[in-house]
PADREN-351970 format. One line per 10 residues: number of its first residue (from 0); their letters; for each residue z, x, y of C-alpha. Coordinates in steps of 0.001 Angstrom, whole numbers. Each point is the difference from the previous one (the first is absolute). Example, Ala and Ser with C-alpha at 12.3 -4.5 7.8 and 13.67 -1.06 7.14 Angstrom:
BEGIN
0 = AS = 7800:12300:-4500 | -660:1370:3440
//
This chain:
BEGIN
0 = MPQIDAKVIW = 156727:-23234:13402 | -2331:-1486:-2636 | 173:1266:-3578 | -2712:247:-2644 | 1110:208:-3629 | -2074:1713:-2680 | 544:811:-3665 | -1031:3028:-2001 | -1319:-1473:-3242 | -1464:1341:-3222
10 = PDGQSNPTVD = -1734:-2850:-1846 | -265:212:-3793 | -3151:1813:-1074 | -498:1895:3271 | 147:3796:53 | 1405:251:3544 | 2459:-1848:2210 | -1224:-2066:2946 | 1528:-1740:3002 | -206:-3797:-22
20 = KDPITVPSAN = -1349:96:3567 | -2819:2495:467 | -550:307:2812 | 3287:-1030:1526 | -1314:-1844:3066 | 2109:362:3152 | -1177:-2482:2675 | -327:1436:3510 | 2116:-2886:1332 | 2955:1255:-2090
30 = GATVIQWKCG = 494:3161:2012 | 2360:2387:-1790 | 528:-1282:-3546 | 2334:885:-2852 | -1741:562:-3343 | 2112:-77:-3149 | -1151:867:-3512 | 1970:-907:-3141 | -455:566:-3708 | -2040:-2745:-1613
40 = TNVASFQITG = -1447:-649:-3438 | 530:2896:-2455 | 1117:2470:2717 | 3323:1824:-460 | -215:2034:3231 | -2548:1344:2458 | -488:2426:2837 | -2177:-305:3085 | -1541:2972:1799 | -2708:649:2547
50 = LSATEFSNPA = 782:-2542:2715 | -746:1175:3543 | 3152:1490:1533 | -1143:-1113:3466 | -527:-3639:-1044 | 2750:-642:-2579 | 3738:567:494 | 357:1255:-3583 | -3240:1660:-1145 | 1314:534:-3561
60 = SNGWVTVFTT = 2641:-1392:-2329 | 1561:3449:-571 | 125:-402:-3773 | 37:-2751:-2603 | 1206:-3389:1238 | -4:-3686:-929 | -276:-1145:3648 | -1618:1796:2952 | -135:-1189:3609 | -1828:1404:3013
70 = TDQNNDAVTY = -799:-1247:3500 | -3705:-52:846 | -524:446:3758 | -3317:-1937:-341 | -1359:1662:3149 | -3701:118:-853 | -2538:-1764:-2189 | -67:2713:-2667 | -28:-30:-3800 | 2465:2444:-1565
80 = SYTVTATHTT = -37:1249:-3588 | 3143:1060:-1824 | 959:915:-3551 | 2234:-1976:-2325 | 1167:1803:-3133 | 1780:-2300:-2425 | 1865:309:-3268 | -849:-2714:-2509 | 2886:-1516:-1947 | -1341:1936:-3019
90 = GKTASHDPRI = 469:3298:1886 | -3663:673:832 | -680:1181:3574 | -3207:-437:2023 | -1170:-321:3599 | -2093:-2330:2149 | -1263:272:3614 | 278:-3414:1697 | -479:-753:3717 | 1733:-1520:3018
100 = ENGSGAE = -2282:-1700:2527 | 1538:-49:3473 | -1103:-2152:2896 | -1639:-2669:-2114 | -1024:-3178:1780 | 1338:-1983:-2977 | 3050:-2022:786
//
C-alpha cells in the first residue's frame, strides 16, 4: 500500500501551524493509501481531528502525538478538511484546517 508522508510545521514568525502538504494529494491510481504525519519544524506535538470516519481508518489521533497514521480508502474524488492543533516548542498552541484531496489525477 502506498504511503504519503507529511509534516506538521510551525515556521518562525507564523501565528499558526501548517502542514507541509496542503492539500495532501492522493492520486486515484494509488487506491487505499496510508497517510502519516510527523512533527516538523518548531512542533513539539500535535493532534488531528475531524477526518471522515467512513473514509479514514483512524479519524482522529486520540490525543497529543508526535506521529499519526491513518489509512485513506481513497474511494471517491473528494476533498476532505480536517483540523491540526499543534503545540509549538515554546508551549503556544494553535490550530489550522488543511485538506486532503482524494482521487487526484496527479501521479
